[in-house]
C-alpha positions as CSV (number, residue, x, y, z in Angstrom):
1,M,0.2,-0.2,-0.2
2,D,1.7,3.7,-1.2
3,G,1.2,6.2,1.8
4,P,3.5,8.0,4.2
5,A,6.7,7.0,5.9
6,R,6.5,5.5,9.1
7,P,5.6,7.7,11.7
8,R,8.1,9.3,14.3
9,Q,5.4,8.1,17.4
10,P,4.5,3.8,18.2
11,I,1.2,3.1,16.5
12,A,-1.6,1.3,17.7
13,H,-2.7,-0.5,14.4
14,T,-1.3,-0.3,10.7
15,R,-2.7,2.3,7.7
16,N,-6.2,2.2,6.9
17,E,-7.5,2.7,3.6
18,G,-6.9,6.6,3.9
19,G,-3.1,5.5,4.1
20,S,-3.1,7.1,7.7
21,Y,-1.7,5.3,10.9
22,H,-3.4,4.5,14.4
23,D,-1.4,6.8,16.6
24,L,-1.2,4.8,19.8
25,A,-1.4,7.3,22.4
26,E,-4.5,8.7,20.7
27,H,-5.6,5.1,20.8
28,L,-5.2,4.8,24.4
29,E,-6.5,8.0,25.4
30,A,-9.9,7.5,23.2
31,V,-10.5,4.3,24.6
32,S,-9.7,5.3,28.1
33,T,-12.4,8.4,27.5
34,L,-15.3,5.7,26.2
35,A,-14.3,3.0,28.5
36,A,-14.6,5.2,31.4
37,R,-18.0,6.9,30.1
38,F,-19.3,2.9,29.9
39,A,-18.5,2.0,33.1
40,S,-19.7,5.5,34.8
41,K,-23.3,3.9,34.8
42,F,-22.2,1.6,37.4
43,G,-19.7,3.7,39.1
44,G,-16.5,2.3,37.6
45,A,-15.5,5.4,35.5
46,E,-12.3,5.8,37.2
47,L,-11.5,2.3,36.9
48,G,-12.6,2.4,32.9
49,H,-10.8,5.3,32.4
50,W,-7.4,3.1,33.7
51,A,-8.3,0.1,32.0
52,G,-8.3,2.3,28.7
53,L,-4.9,3.7,29.2
54,W,-3.1,0.5,30.4
55,H,-4.7,-1.7,27.9
56,D,-2.2,-1.5,25.0
57,L,0.9,-0.5,26.8
58,G,2.6,-3.3,25.3
59,K,2.7,-1.6,21.9
60,F,5.3,0.7,22.9
61,N,7.9,-2.0,22.9
62,P,9.7,-1.5,19.3
63,E,9.4,-5.3,18.8
64,F,5.7,-4.6,18.5
65,Q,6.0,-1.8,16.5
66,Q,8.4,-4.1,14.4
67,Y,5.8,-6.2,14.1
68,L,3.1,-4.3,13.1
69,F,4.9,-3.1,10.1
70,D,6.3,-6.6,9.0
71,A,2.8,-7.7,8.8
72,E,1.9,-5.0,6.9
73,A,4.3,-5.9,4.4
74,G,2.9,-9.5,4.7
75,S,4.5,-11.4,7.2
76,R,2.3,-13.7,8.7
77,R,4.5,-14.7,12.1
78,R,2.9,-14.3,15.3
79,G,3.5,-11.0,17.5
80,P,5.2,-10.5,20.4
81,D,3.0,-10.1,23.6
82,H,1.2,-6.7,24.2
83,K,-0.9,-7.5,27.1
84,A,1.6,-8.2,29.9
85,A,2.6,-4.6,30.2
86,G,-0.5,-3.1,31.2
87,V,-1.4,-6.6,33.6
88,V,1.8,-5.4,35.3
89,V,0.5,-2.1,36.2
90,A,-3.1,-3.2,37.1
91,A,-1.2,-6.2,39.2
92,Q,0.3,-3.0,41.3
93,H,-2.5,-0.6,41.4
94,A,-5.8,-2.1,40.9
95,Q,-5.6,-6.0,40.9
96,C,-9.4,-6.0,39.6
97,L,-8.3,-5.0,36.3
98,A,-5.5,-7.7,35.7
99,G,-7.7,-10.1,34.2
100,P,-10.0,-7.5,31.9
101,L,-6.6,-6.3,30.9
102,Q,-5.0,-9.7,29.6
103,G,-8.5,-10.9,28.3
104,H,-9.2,-7.7,26.1
105,H,-8.6,-9.9,23.0
106,G,-8.6,-13.5,23.7
107,G,-10.8,-13.5,26.7
108,M,-10.7,-14.0,30.6
109,R,-8.9,-16.7,32.0
110,D,-9.5,-18.3,35.5
111,N,-7.5,-16.8,38.1
112,T,-5.1,-19.4,38.9
113,E,-4.3,-19.7,35.1
114,L,-4.1,-16.0,35.1
115,R,-1.7,-15.6,38.1
116,A,1.1,-17.5,36.3
117,W,0.8,-16.2,33.2
118,L,1.8,-13.2,34.9
119,R,4.3,-14.5,37.0
120,E,6.0,-15.5,33.7
121,R,5.7,-12.4,32.2
122,H,6.8,-9.8,35.1
123,A,10.4,-10.0,34.6
124,D,10.0,-10.0,30.5
125,T,12.4,-8.1,28.8
126,G,10.1,-6.5,26.7
127,T,7.5,-5.8,29.1
128,R,10.2,-3.3,30.9
129,V,11.0,-1.7,28.0
130,A,7.2,-1.1,26.8
131,L,6.8,0.1,30.2
132,D,9.3,2.6,29.9
133,R,8.3,4.2,26.8
134,A,5.1,4.3,27.8
135,G,6.1,6.2,30.9
136,A,7.5,8.5,28.8
137,A,5.2,9.0,26.0
138,L,2.2,9.6,28.5
139,G,3.6,11.5,31.2
140,T,2.8,9.1,34.1
141,L,1.2,5.4,34.2
142,D,0.3,5.5,37.8
143,P,-3.2,6.7,39.2
144,P,-3.1,9.8,42.1
145,G,-4.3,7.1,44.5
146,A,-5.2,3.8,45.2
147,L,-7.9,1.8,43.1
148,G,-10.0,-0.3,44.0
149,L,-13.9,-1.5,43.6
150,P,-16.6,0.7,44.7
151,A,-17.7,0.0,48.8
152,A,-20.9,-1.1,47.6
153,I,-19.3,-4.4,46.1
154,E,-19.2,-6.6,49.3
155,T,-19.0,-10.4,48.1
156,N,-17.2,-12.4,46.0
157,Y,-20.2,-12.8,43.9
158,Q,-20.5,-9.1,43.5
159,A,-16.7,-8.5,42.4
160,E,-16.8,-11.6,39.9
161,C,-19.8,-9.7,38.6
162,F,-18.3,-6.3,38.3
163,I,-14.9,-7.5,36.8
164,R,-16.5,-8.7,34.3
165,M,-18.3,-5.4,33.9
166,L,-15.5,-3.6,33.2
167,F,-14.2,-6.1,30.7
168,S,-17.4,-5.2,29.1
169,A,-16.4,-1.8,28.9
170,L,-12.9,-2.1,28.1
171,V,-13.6,-4.5,25.2
172,D,-16.5,-2.3,23.8
173,A,-14.4,0.8,23.6
174,D,-11.4,-1.0,22.4
175,F,-13.2,-2.3,19.2
176,L,-15.3,1.0,18.7
177,D,-12.2,3.0,18.4
178,T,-10.5,0.3,16.1
179,E,-13.6,0.1,14.2
180,A,-13.3,4.3,14.0
181,H,-9.7,3.8,12.3
182,F,-10.3,0.5,10.1
183,E,-14.1,1.3,9.0
184,A,-14.8,4.7,10.2
185,W,-17.9,4.5,7.5
186,R,-19.5,1.6,10.0
187,G,-19.9,4.6,12.6
188,A,-23.2,6.4,10.6
189,S,-24.5,2.5,11.0
190,R,-24.7,2.6,14.7
191,T,-26.9,6.0,14.5
192,G,-30.5,6.4,13.8
193,Y,-31.7,4.8,17.0
194,P,-35.5,6.3,18.2
195,E,-35.1,7.7,21.7
196,I,-36.9,5.0,24.2
197,A,-39.7,8.4,24.9
198,T,-40.6,8.3,21.2
199,L,-41.3,4.4,21.3
200,W,-43.4,4.8,24.5
201,T,-45.4,8.0,22.6
202,E,-46.3,5.0,19.5
203,L,-47.1,2.2,21.8
204,Q,-49.5,4.5,23.6
205,E,-51.1,5.7,20.5
206,S,-51.4,2.3,19.2
207,Q,-53.0,1.1,22.6
208,E,-55.4,3.8,22.4
209,Q,-56.9,1.9,19.4
210,L,-57.3,-1.6,21.1
211,S,-57.7,-0.6,24.8
212,G,-60.5,0.3,27.2
213,G,-63.2,0.8,24.4
214,A,-64.3,-2.8,24.1
215,S,-66.5,-5.0,26.7
216,G,-66.5,-8.8,27.8
217,P,-64.2,-10.3,30.0
218,V,-61.2,-10.8,27.8
219,A,-60.8,-7.3,27.0
220,E,-61.6,-5.8,30.3
221,T,-58.6,-7.8,31.8
222,R,-56.6,-6.9,29.2
223,H,-57.4,-2.7,29.6
224,Q,-56.9,-3.3,33.3
225,V,-53.4,-4.9,33.4
226,Y,-52.7,-2.5,30.7
227,L,-53.5,0.3,33.4
228,D,-52.1,-1.6,36.2
229,C,-48.6,-1.5,34.1
230,L,-48.7,2.2,33.8
231,A,-49.4,2.7,37.5
232,A,-46.2,0.3,38.4
233,A,-43.9,1.7,35.8
234,E,-43.8,4.9,38.1
235,E,-42.2,3.3,40.9
236,E,-38.5,2.8,41.5
237,S,-36.3,0.6,39.7
238,G,-35.8,-3.0,40.8
239,I,-37.8,-6.3,40.6
240,F,-41.2,-6.4,39.6
241,R,-43.7,-9.5,39.0
242,L,-46.1,-9.9,36.1
243,T,-48.8,-12.2,36.5
244,V,-51.2,-12.4,33.5
245,P,-53.1,-15.5,32.7
246,T,-53.2,-16.7,29.4
247,G,-54.8,-14.3,26.8
248,G,-54.3,-11.3,29.3
249,G,-52.2,-9.0,27.0
250,K,-48.8,-9.0,28.8
251,T,-46.8,-9.1,25.9
252,R,-48.1,-5.5,24.6
253,S,-48.5,-4.3,28.5
254,G,-45.2,-5.7,29.7
255,L,-43.7,-3.5,27.1
256,A,-45.6,-0.4,28.4
257,F,-44.7,-1.0,31.5
258,A,-41.0,-1.0,30.1
259,L,-40.9,1.7,28.2
260,R,-43.0,4.1,30.6
261,H,-41.1,3.0,33.3
262,A,-37.4,3.6,31.3
263,T,-38.6,7.0,30.0
264,L,-39.5,8.0,33.8
265,H,-36.1,7.0,35.0
266,Q,-33.9,7.9,32.3
267,L,-32.9,4.2,31.3
268,D,-31.0,3.5,28.3
269,R,-33.2,0.6,26.7
270,V,-35.7,-2.5,26.8
271,I,-34.2,-5.7,26.8
272,V,-37.4,-8.9,26.0
273,A,-35.7,-12.1,27.1
274,V,-37.6,-15.3,25.7
275,P,-37.3,-18.9,26.3
276,Y,-37.7,-20.1,22.8
277,L,-36.5,-18.9,19.5
278,S,-39.8,-19.6,17.9
279,I,-41.2,-16.5,20.3
280,T,-38.2,-14.7,19.3
281,D,-39.8,-14.2,15.6
282,Q,-43.4,-13.9,17.1
283,T,-42.4,-11.1,19.6
284,A,-40.5,-9.3,17.0
285,A,-42.7,-8.8,14.7
286,T,-45.5,-8.0,17.3
287,Y,-43.3,-5.4,18.6
288,R,-42.3,-4.1,14.5
289,D,-45.9,-3.7,13.7
290,I,-46.3,-0.8,16.4
291,F,-43.1,1.3,15.7
292,S,-42.5,3.5,13.0
293,N,-38.3,3.3,13.1
294,S,-37.2,0.0,11.4
295,R,-34.4,0.6,13.6
296,A,-36.6,0.2,17.2
297,V,-36.2,-3.2,17.4
298,L,-33.1,-5.8,17.3
299,E,-33.5,-9.4,17.2
300,H,-31.1,-11.0,18.7
301,H,-30.4,-15.1,19.1
302,S,-28.0,-17.8,18.2
303,A,-30.3,-17.8,14.7
304,A,-29.1,-14.3,14.0
305,E,-25.4,-14.0,14.3
306,W,-23.8,-11.3,12.4
307,R,-20.2,-11.5,11.2
308,A,-18.5,-8.8,9.3
309,T,-18.0,-9.2,5.5
310,P,-17.0,-6.7,2.8
311,E,-20.8,-7.1,1.4
312,D,-21.9,-5.2,4.6
313,E,-21.1,-1.7,3.5
314,G,-24.0,-1.9,0.7
315,A,-26.3,-3.4,3.1
316,P,-26.9,-0.6,5.7
317,E,-30.2,-2.2,7.2
318,E,-28.2,-5.7,7.5
319,T,-24.9,-3.7,8.9
320,W,-27.1,-1.7,11.7
321,Q,-28.6,-5.4,12.7
322,R,-25.2,-6.6,13.1
323,L,-23.3,-4.1,14.7
324,A,-26.1,-3.5,17.3
325,S,-25.9,-7.1,17.8
326,E,-22.3,-6.7,18.8
327,N,-22.4,-4.5,21.5
328,W,-26.6,-3.9,22.0
329,D,-26.9,-0.1,21.9
330,A,-30.3,-0.3,20.2
331,P,-33.2,0.8,22.1
332,L,-35.5,-2.4,22.1
333,I,-34.3,-5.8,22.1
334,V,-35.5,-9.2,21.6
335,T,-33.3,-12.1,22.5
336,T,-33.4,-15.4,23.9
337,M,-33.1,-16.8,27.7
338,A,-30.1,-18.5,26.6
339,Q,-28.2,-15.8,24.4
340,F,-29.3,-13.5,27.4
341,F,-27.9,-15.4,30.4
342,E,-25.4,-17.6,28.7
343,S,-23.5,-13.9,28.1
344,L,-23.8,-12.7,31.4
345,F,-21.6,-15.5,32.4
346,A,-19.4,-15.6,29.8
347,R,-15.7,-14.9,29.3
348,S,-15.4,-14.2,25.6
349,T,-14.7,-10.5,24.1
350,S,-17.8,-11.5,21.6
351,R,-20.3,-12.6,24.1
352,C,-19.4,-9.8,27.4
353,R,-19.0,-6.6,24.5
354,K,-22.8,-6.1,25.3
355,L,-23.0,-6.5,28.8
356,H,-22.3,-3.0,30.2
357,N,-25.1,-2.3,28.0
358,I,-27.4,-4.4,30.5
359,A,-26.9,-1.8,33.0
360,R,-29.7,0.8,33.4
361,S,-31.8,-1.0,30.8
362,V,-35.2,-2.4,31.7
363,I,-35.2,-6.6,31.3
364,I,-38.5,-8.3,30.9
365,L,-38.1,-12.4,31.5
366,D,-41.0,-13.4,29.6
367,E,-41.9,-17.2,30.7
368,V,-40.0,-17.0,33.5
369,Q,-41.0,-20.2,35.0
370,T,-38.9,-21.7,32.1
371,L,-35.3,-20.7,33.7
372,P,-33.6,-24.2,34.2
373,E,-34.0,-25.2,38.0
374,T,-30.3,-26.5,37.9
375,L,-28.8,-23.0,37.2
376,L,-31.2,-21.1,39.4
377,R,-29.0,-20.2,42.2
378,P,-26.3,-18.2,40.0
379,T,-29.3,-17.1,37.6
380,L,-31.0,-15.2,40.8
381,D,-28.3,-14.3,41.6
382,I,-26.8,-12.2,39.0
383,L,-30.4,-11.1,38.4
384,G,-30.2,-9.2,41.8
385,E,-27.5,-7.8,41.4
386,L,-28.3,-6.3,38.0
387,A,-30.9,-4.5,40.1
388,R,-29.1,-3.5,43.2
389,T,-25.7,-2.6,41.5
390,Y,-26.2,-1.7,37.9
391,G,-29.7,0.3,37.9
392,A,-31.5,-2.0,35.9
393,T,-35.2,-3.3,36.5
394,V,-36.3,-6.9,36.5
395,V,-39.6,-7.7,35.4
396,L,-40.7,-11.6,35.9
397,S,-43.4,-12.1,33.5
398,T,-46.0,-15.3,33.0
399,A,-49.0,-16.6,34.0
400,T,-47.5,-19.8,36.1
401,Q,-45.2,-17.1,38.6
402,P,-42.3,-19.6,40.2
403,A,-41.4,-18.7,43.9
404,L,-38.4,-16.6,43.2
405,D,-39.1,-14.3,46.2
406,H,-36.1,-14.5,49.1
407,R,-36.4,-16.5,52.0
408,D,-34.4,-18.8,54.3
409,G,-32.6,-21.4,52.9
410,F,-33.3,-20.5,49.4
411,G,-31.6,-17.1,48.7
412,G,-33.9,-15.7,45.8
413,L,-35.1,-12.0,44.7
414,E,-35.2,-9.6,47.7
415,G,-38.1,-6.7,47.1
416,V,-40.1,-8.3,44.5
417,R,-43.5,-6.2,43.6
418,E,-46.4,-7.2,42.1
419,I,-47.2,-5.2,38.8
420,V,-51.0,-6.4,38.5
421,Q,-52.8,-5.7,41.9
422,T,-55.5,-8.5,41.7
423,P,-53.8,-11.5,39.9
424,G,-56.1,-13.8,41.2
425,A,-59.3,-12.2,39.9
426,H,-58.4,-12.1,36.7
427,F,-57.2,-15.6,36.6
428,Q,-60.6,-16.4,37.5
429,R,-62.5,-14.1,35.4
430,L,-60.6,-15.7,32.2
431,Q,-61.2,-19.3,32.9
432,R,-61.9,-21.0,29.9
433,V,-61.1,-24.5,30.6
434,D,-62.0,-27.3,32.4
435,Y,-59.4,-29.6,33.9
436,V,-59.7,-33.3,33.9
437,W,-57.5,-35.4,35.5
438,E,-57.5,-39.5,34.5
439,A,-56.1,-41.4,37.0
440,E,-55.6,-44.6,35.1
441,P,-53.0,-45.1,33.0
442,Q,-54.0,-44.7,29.0
443,S,-51.9,-46.7,26.5
444,W,-51.4,-44.8,22.9
445,P,-53.9,-47.0,21.3
446,E,-56.8,-46.1,24.1
447,L,-55.6,-42.3,23.6
448,A,-55.2,-42.4,20.0
449,T,-58.9,-43.6,20.5
450,L,-59.9,-41.1,22.2
451,M,-58.5,-38.6,19.9
452,R,-60.6,-39.9,17.5
453,T,-63.6,-38.9,19.1
454,E,-62.8,-35.9,18.6
455,R,-63.0,-33.5,15.7
456,Q,-60.4,-31.2,16.6
457,A,-57.9,-32.1,19.5
458,M,-54.0,-31.7,20.1
459,T,-51.7,-34.1,22.5
460,I,-48.8,-33.0,24.1
461,V,-46.2,-35.5,25.2
462,N,-42.9,-35.5,27.1
463,T,-40.7,-36.8,25.1
464,R,-40.1,-37.2,21.4
465,S,-40.7,-41.3,21.7
466,D,-43.7,-40.7,22.9
467,A,-45.0,-38.6,20.1
468,L,-43.9,-40.7,17.4
469,A,-45.4,-43.8,19.0
470,L,-49.0,-41.8,19.3
471,V,-48.8,-40.8,15.6
472,E,-48.1,-44.0,14.8
473,A,-51.3,-45.4,16.5
474,L,-52.9,-42.5,14.9
475,A,-51.9,-43.9,11.5
476,G,-55.2,-43.6,9.3
477,D,-56.2,-40.4,10.4
478,S,-53.4,-37.9,9.0
479,P,-52.2,-36.8,12.1
480,L,-49.8,-33.8,12.0
481,H,-46.7,-33.8,14.2
482,L,-44.8,-31.0,16.0
483,S,-41.1,-31.7,17.6
484,T,-37.8,-31.2,17.2
485,L,-37.3,-33.7,15.0
486,L,-38.5,-31.1,11.8
487,C,-36.6,-28.1,11.1
488,G,-37.8,-24.9,12.0
489,Q,-39.7,-24.3,8.5
490,H,-40.9,-27.7,8.6
491,R,-42.1,-26.7,12.1
492,R,-43.5,-23.3,10.9
493,D,-45.3,-24.8,7.8
494,V,-47.1,-27.6,10.4
495,L,-48.5,-24.6,12.5
496,D,-49.7,-23.0,9.6
497,E,-51.6,-25.8,8.5
498,V,-53.1,-26.4,12.1
499,K,-54.3,-23.1,12.1
500,R,-55.9,-23.4,8.8
501,R,-57.6,-26.8,9.7
502,L,-59.1,-25.1,12.7
503,E,-59.9,-21.7,10.9
504,H,-62.3,-24.0,8.3
505,D,-63.8,-26.1,11.0
506,E,-61.4,-28.9,9.5
507,P,-60.9,-32.4,11.3
508,C,-57.2,-31.6,13.0
509,L,-55.4,-34.2,15.5
510,L,-51.9,-32.9,16.4
511,V,-49.3,-34.8,18.3
512,A,-46.7,-32.3,19.9
513,T,-43.9,-32.2,22.3
514,Q,-43.2,-29.2,24.5
515,V,-42.5,-26.8,22.0
516,V,-46.0,-25.7,21.6
517,E,-46.4,-24.9,25.2
518,A,-45.5,-21.3,25.2
519,G,-46.3,-18.4,23.2
520,V,-47.7,-20.6,20.1
521,D,-50.6,-19.1,19.4
522,I,-53.2,-22.1,18.4
523,D,-56.5,-22.6,19.4
524,F,-57.9,-26.5,19.9
525,P,-61.3,-27.1,21.6
526,V,-59.9,-30.0,23.8
527,V,-56.0,-30.5,24.7
528,F,-54.9,-34.1,26.3
529,R,-51.4,-33.4,28.3
530,A,-49.3,-36.0,29.8
531,L,-48.7,-35.7,33.2
532,G,-45.8,-33.4,33.5
533,P,-44.6,-30.6,35.7
534,L,-47.8,-28.4,36.5
535,D,-46.5,-25.2,34.9
536,R,-45.9,-27.2,31.7
537,I,-49.4,-28.4,31.9
538,V,-50.8,-24.6,32.5
539,Q,-49.0,-23.6,29.6
540,A,-50.5,-26.6,27.5
541,A,-54.2,-25.4,28.7
542,G,-53.2,-21.7,27.6
543,R,-53.5,-23.6,23.6
544,C,-57.0,-24.6,24.7
545,N,-60.1,-22.3,24.3
546,R,-57.6,-19.6,23.6
547,E,-59.9,-17.2,22.2
548,G,-62.8,-18.0,24.3
549,K,-65.1,-19.3,21.1
550,L,-66.4,-22.1,23.5
551,E,-68.3,-21.6,26.7
552,R,-65.1,-23.8,28.1
553,G,-62.8,-26.0,26.6
554,R,-61.4,-29.3,28.0
555,V,-57.9,-30.2,29.1
556,V,-57.5,-33.8,29.9
557,I,-53.8,-34.7,32.0
558,F,-53.5,-38.4,31.5
559,R,-51.0,-41.1,32.7
560,P,-49.3,-42.5,29.8
561,A,-48.8,-46.6,30.2
562,E,-45.7,-46.9,28.0
563,G,-44.4,-43.3,27.9
564,S,-41.8,-41.5,30.1
565,A,-40.5,-38.3,31.1
566,P,-37.3,-36.5,31.1
567,P,-35.0,-36.7,33.9
568,G,-33.8,-34.7,36.3
569,A,-35.8,-31.5,37.4
570,Y,-38.9,-32.3,34.9
571,K,-39.1,-35.8,36.2
572,T,-39.4,-34.3,39.7
573,G,-41.8,-31.6,38.9
574,T,-44.1,-34.8,37.0
575,D,-43.9,-36.3,40.5
576,L,-44.9,-33.5,42.7
577,T,-48.1,-32.8,40.0
578,E,-49.2,-36.1,40.3
579,M,-49.1,-35.7,44.4
580,L,-51.2,-32.5,44.2
581,L,-53.4,-33.6,41.7
582,A,-54.1,-36.9,43.6
583,D,-55.1,-34.9,46.7
584,G,-58.2,-33.4,44.7
585,T,-58.1,-30.1,46.3
586,A,-55.7,-28.5,43.4
587,D,-57.5,-25.5,41.9
588,L,-55.3,-25.1,38.6
589,H,-56.8,-21.8,38.1
590,D,-55.6,-20.0,41.5
591,P,-51.8,-18.5,40.5
592,A,-51.4,-19.5,44.4
593,L,-51.2,-22.9,43.3
594,Y,-47.7,-22.1,41.3
595,Q,-45.9,-20.2,44.0
596,R,-46.9,-23.2,46.2
597,Y,-45.6,-26.1,43.5
598,F,-42.5,-24.0,42.6
599,D,-41.4,-23.7,46.6
600,M,-41.8,-27.3,46.9
601,L,-39.8,-28.1,43.6
602,F,-37.0,-26.0,44.2
603,T,-36.4,-27.9,47.7
604,R,-36.0,-31.5,46.0
605,V,-33.8,-29.9,43.2
606,N,-30.3,-29.0,43.3
607,L,-30.3,-25.1,42.0
608,D,-26.2,-25.3,41.8
609,K,-25.7,-28.8,40.2
610,K,-22.7,-27.5,38.4
611,R,-21.3,-25.9,41.6
612,I,-21.0,-22.4,39.5
613,Q,-21.3,-19.8,42.7
614,E,-18.2,-21.7,43.8
615,Q,-16.3,-21.0,40.6
616,R,-17.4,-17.5,40.3
617,A,-16.3,-16.9,44.2
618,S,-12.3,-17.7,43.1
619,Y,-12.6,-15.7,39.8
620,N,-12.6,-18.9,37.7
621,F,-13.8,-16.9,34.6
622,E,-13.6,-19.8,32.2
623,E,-14.9,-22.3,34.0
624,V,-17.7,-20.3,35.0
625,A,-18.1,-19.7,31.4
626,R,-18.0,-23.8,30.5
627,R,-20.1,-24.6,33.1
628,Y,-23.1,-22.4,32.6
629,R,-25.0,-23.3,29.7
630,Y,-28.5,-22.6,29.3
631,I,-29.3,-25.6,27.4
632,D,-26.9,-28.6,28.0
633,D,-26.5,-30.1,25.2
634,D,-23.1,-30.5,22.6
635,T,-24.6,-30.3,19.3
636,L,-23.6,-29.3,15.6
637,P,-26.2,-28.0,13.2
638,V,-27.5,-30.6,10.4
639,V,-29.2,-29.1,7.7
640,V,-32.4,-31.3,6.2
641,P,-33.6,-31.9,3.0
642,Y,-37.3,-30.6,3.9
643,N,-37.5,-28.4,0.8
644,A,-34.8,-28.8,-2.2
645,E,-35.9,-25.0,-3.3
646,L,-36.0,-22.3,-0.8
647,P,-38.2,-19.3,-0.4
648,D,-35.8,-17.0,-2.7
649,G,-35.6,-19.7,-5.1
650,T,-32.2,-20.9,-4.2
651,E,-31.4,-24.4,-4.7
652,L,-30.5,-25.8,-1.5
653,D,-27.5,-28.3,-3.2
654,D,-26.5,-24.5,-4.4
655,V,-26.1,-23.1,-0.9
656,L,-24.3,-26.2,0.4
657,D,-21.8,-26.3,-2.4
658,G,-21.0,-22.3,-2.1
659,L,-20.1,-23.4,1.6
660,R,-18.2,-26.2,0.7
661,S,-16.0,-24.2,-1.8
662,K,-15.8,-21.4,0.3
663,R,-17.8,-19.2,-3.0
664,G,-20.0,-16.5,-1.8
665,N,-21.0,-14.4,1.2
666,P,-20.8,-17.1,4.0
667,R,-23.0,-15.2,5.8
668,D,-25.9,-14.7,3.5
669,L,-25.2,-18.6,2.6
670,W,-25.6,-19.3,6.6
671,R,-28.6,-17.1,6.9
672,K,-30.4,-19.4,3.7
673,L,-30.0,-22.4,6.0
674,Q,-31.1,-21.5,9.1
675,P,-34.7,-22.4,8.8
676,F,-33.6,-26.1,7.8
677,L,-31.1,-27.1,10.4
678,L,-31.5,-29.4,13.2
679,N,-29.1,-29.0,16.1
680,V,-28.0,-33.1,16.3
681,R,-25.6,-34.2,19.3
682,R,-22.2,-34.8,18.4
683,Q,-22.0,-38.2,20.3
684,T,-24.6,-38.8,18.2
685,L,-23.5,-37.5,14.5
686,R,-20.4,-40.4,15.1
687,Q,-22.8,-42.8,14.6
688,L,-24.8,-41.4,12.0
689,E,-21.7,-40.7,9.8
690,R,-20.8,-44.1,10.2
691,E,-24.2,-45.5,9.0
692,A,-24.0,-42.8,6.3
693,L,-26.6,-40.4,7.3
694,V,-24.8,-37.7,7.2
695,V,-21.7,-35.6,5.7
696,P,-20.0,-33.1,6.7
697,V,-20.1,-29.4,4.6
698,T,-17.8,-27.9,6.6
699,E,-16.0,-28.1,10.1
700,T,-19.3,-27.4,12.0
701,L,-21.8,-28.3,9.7
702,Y,-23.4,-31.3,8.3
703,E,-25.8,-32.3,6.1
704,W,-28.5,-35.1,6.3
705,T,-28.4,-38.0,3.7
706,G,-31.3,-40.2,5.4
707,D,-34.8,-40.3,4.8
708,Y,-36.8,-36.9,5.7
709,D,-40.5,-37.9,6.6
710,D,-42.9,-35.2,5.5
711,V,-44.9,-36.0,8.9
712,L,-41.6,-37.6,11.1
713,G,-38.5,-35.2,9.9
714,I,-35.6,-37.2,10.7
715,G,-37.5,-39.6,13.3
716,Q,-38.1,-42.1,10.8
717,R,-37.4,-45.4,11.8
718,H,-34.5,-44.1,14.6
719,R,-33.8,-46.3,17.4
720,N,-33.4,-43.5,20.0
721,P,-34.9,-40.0,19.4
722,E,-34.1,-38.3,22.6
723,A,-30.3,-38.9,21.7
724,L,-30.6,-37.7,18.2
725,V,-31.4,-34.1,18.5
726,A,-31.6,-31.4,21.3
């Protein structure tokens, strides 16, 4: 590249497209300013300032400067370490910054490993030279006084969270200033967001068209829930509980609380976390219909990961989504519980970069009862800390509230406030189903006979194996099937067919697993639900007489004679539910029952099964990230031949060939495949490969070459569907 001669002053980065080098001192000052601003939201401005100033001190080493110029000339050698110098200074003045500085490229390490790494490099000649030159260039590297964590940080858990937040502020500041040097044009793509107050005004106007004008129990309940949300929004930040029966309008009313609360208290953004990918699509679409600005809503989850490519420059909307997903600086974010919580316990730069933007936000946890019980202790601890130290407001939203309040022997969340003042009255008012408990075990042929007596009925079972067995028992009745044995597009098509049959009053028998129980908008007159955890049964009831077209729908709870329940907390919850139903006094329309149920469940389950809190207390960031897996699986994506032609007319084989030969934009190719992917367990993949049922496309993607059934998906004739997909 033609351009100016080597600069006299040390550089942070090589020349950009304009031929300019990135001055090192200017980079350190810029990152310092940004990191201080980001960390100021949680009392860490001074620490953020010094983290930014120290993070690249090692680049003052002449050997590193030569490495940069050699790299510019085409050399591919590995450069000398540039992190140790800053870590050495931090170890002297601010020990809490050692981990973030050491990990600002590769991610934070476990404490023992960090200390060993520092001992090896403390006396390194290059480190000492870099510090001498940095001191001469910057004037001083020493803060005027001792640096430490704020006085409000009292426990190791709080300190571990604070360090991770400092890491986030540093990483985002470093990325942004580096981006401004190399790709200044992207800065414009990080603007144009609507104000929170503007979103609140638009939601108000939209809600006026829906709320308060109609009569009837559903409309009147939704209006009262909305009014309660507006009233509660005026309260101080903290932790709230939004208890609303199915059909009570909690999606819009919860957002109304969040936007009004954020406007009144000058909070930065609203984050809505939902349990399943299928609900993110539905929730984000609902919100987009409300707001006029196309940049109001960011949808970010594992199926919408964005990576930088040269082609992004010509696609401003795609660029905005990718950039916003990197650090969550959009005003309204819809994400999955997995993305949200795994980021809070992460150690990598990519996952942690957005964490400082969770501070001073409103966090809505939709269907909060789906939080994994075996991760509950660290999960609740971090939620409480977000409210306590980081100015966040947390909303626990569901029809079946788990018992998450603080109490002896449990821990839990302190100071939880109710948004809806009379939730029990709303549940009684919106009763739309009768529950029937069939204590005698039912075989699959017997259950199939019961389903055949109904023109339209859905049965929800506990496992994929049970679903396949019931579909087989219904052979000849054209049953439909929904489970994770079908790819996402296949499931959407089945749901569309279900809705079509229901709308036109055609015969419709559906067999499903729990994939339909939360947020799926279908309405059957009769639902059969295999005995399972109490909250799952009530969620299933939300798919029965959902629109209130009948005087009462019917939910039949049955005990499968040949079926099984997943192990662990699911099985424990199933046993507890059977005990409550056998008692004969349980009122499944009473929200207090779920508090009682969850209270009993949490005393019977190890709420920190992987001992994550122990690792957090020891500042073992790498081990915490490894252990905190919201979805406990080890899978790889497999593309299935559900449709040979994709919606845009592209042939599936052409997309796969492009990935194999590395032709085309990999991000675009990957996006096209998303609806046709299944997550298959790694240990099962090895066996499938031996059986010639899958072939590798890339190192992390496989193609299914076995049969793919129009009803059963990849479950056709497979020996063990439970071991097949996650």
